[in-house]
C-alpha positions in Angstrom: -5.7 -17.3 6.0 -4.8 -14.5 3.5 -1.8 -14.3 1.2 -0.8 -10.9 -0.2 1.5 -10.3 -3.2 2.7 -6.7 -4.0 4.1 -5.6 -7.4 4.8 -2.3 -9.2 7.8 -1.0 -7.2 11.0 0.2 -8.9 13.2 3.2 -9.7 11.7 6.5 -10.5 13.0 10.1 -10.7 11.8 12.8 -8.4 8.4 14.1 -9.5 7.5 10.9 -11.2 4.7 8.4 -10.6 4.3 4.7 -9.7 1.3 2.5 -9.1 1.6 -0.4 -6.6 -0.7 -3.4 -6.7 -1.5 -6.0 -4.1 -3.4 -9.2 -5.0 -5.0 -11.1 -2.2 -5.9 -14.8 -2.0 -8.3 -16.3 0.5 -11.9 -15.8 1.6 -13.6 -12.6 2.5 -11.4 -10.0 0.8 -14.1 -7.4 0.8 -14.5 -7.7 4.6 -10.9 -6.6 5.4 -9.6 -3.1 5.8 -6.7 -2.9 3.3 -3.7 -0.7 3.9 -0.3 0.4 2.7 2.7 0.9 5.0 6.4 1.7 4.3 9.7 1.2 6.0 12.9 3.0 5.3 16.3 1.7 6.4 16.8 2.2 10.1 13.2 3.3 10.7 10.0 1.6 11.9 7.1 0.7 9.7 4.9 3.7 8.9 1.3 3.8 8.0 0.6 5.4 4.6 -3.0 4.8 3.6 -6.0 2.5 4.2 -9.4 1.8 2.7 -12.2 0.1 4.7 -14.7 -2.5 3.6 -17.1 0.3 3.0 -14.7 2.4 0.9 -13.7 5.0 3.5 -10.0 6.1 3.0 -7.4 7.5 5.4 -3.9 8.9 4.6 -0.9 10.1 6.5 -0.5 13.8 6.2 2.8 13.5 4.3 1.2 11.8 1.3 -2.2 13.4 1.3 -2.9 14.9 -2.1 -0.1 12.9 -3.8 -1.1 9.2 -3.1 -4.5 7.6 -3.7 -5.6 4.2 -2.4 -8.3 2.2 -4.2 -9.5 -1.4 -4.5 -11.2 -3.7 -6.9 -13.2 -6.3 -4.9 -13.9 -8.4 -8.0 -10.2 -8.8 -8.6 -9.2 -9.0 -4.9 -6.7 -6.2 -5.5 -5.8 -3.0 -3.8 -3.8 -0.2 -5.5 -1.7 2.7 -4.4 -1.2 5.4 -7.0 1.8 7.5 -6.1 2.3 10.9 -7.8 4.9 13.7 -7.3 7.3 11.2 -5.7 10.3 12.6 -3.8 13.5 11.0 -2.4 11.9 10.9 1.0 9.3 8.4 -0.3 12.1 5.8 -0.8 11.2 2.7 1.2 10.0 -0.8 1.1 6.2 -0.7 0.7 4.0 -3.3 2.4 0.4 -4.3 1.7 -1.8 -5.3 4.7 -5.2 -6.8 5.3 -6.8 -6.3 8.7 -9.9 -7.6 10.4 -10.8 -7.3 14.1 -11.8 -11.0 14.3 -9.8 -12.6 11.5 -6.5 -11.0 12.2 -3.9 -9.0 10.2 -1.8 -10.2 7.3 1.2 -8.7 5.4 2.7 -9.0 2.0 6.4 -9.5 1.4 7.0 -5.9 0.4 8.2 -4.1 -2.8 11.1 -1.6 -3.1 10.4 1.9 -4.2 13.4 4.1 -4.9 13.1 7.8 -5.9 16.2 9.5 -7.2 16.9 13.3 -7.0 
């Protein structure tokens, strides 16, 4: 059982930056692939970025070069640094922890709103 709590969302102007944090509780944090997803009103949940237990990262093309995912295993925390934000980035952002055997878990989400 893993519980995830996101923080760091809010309002920002176009071109600005935000850093999202996700703190995990439970055993085996370092064994999970950690990810960030987002969901805009009327749309399905979209993959944004992930980082594996070994540190390999993946990004959706629309955020590559602007967003950076990282983690601190000692603090059971994953981060999403978001730079050069645009109104199209407005969404609820969700943290996830995934494992082939142990399953997938989700946080409650944090709202990010980018004004033009």
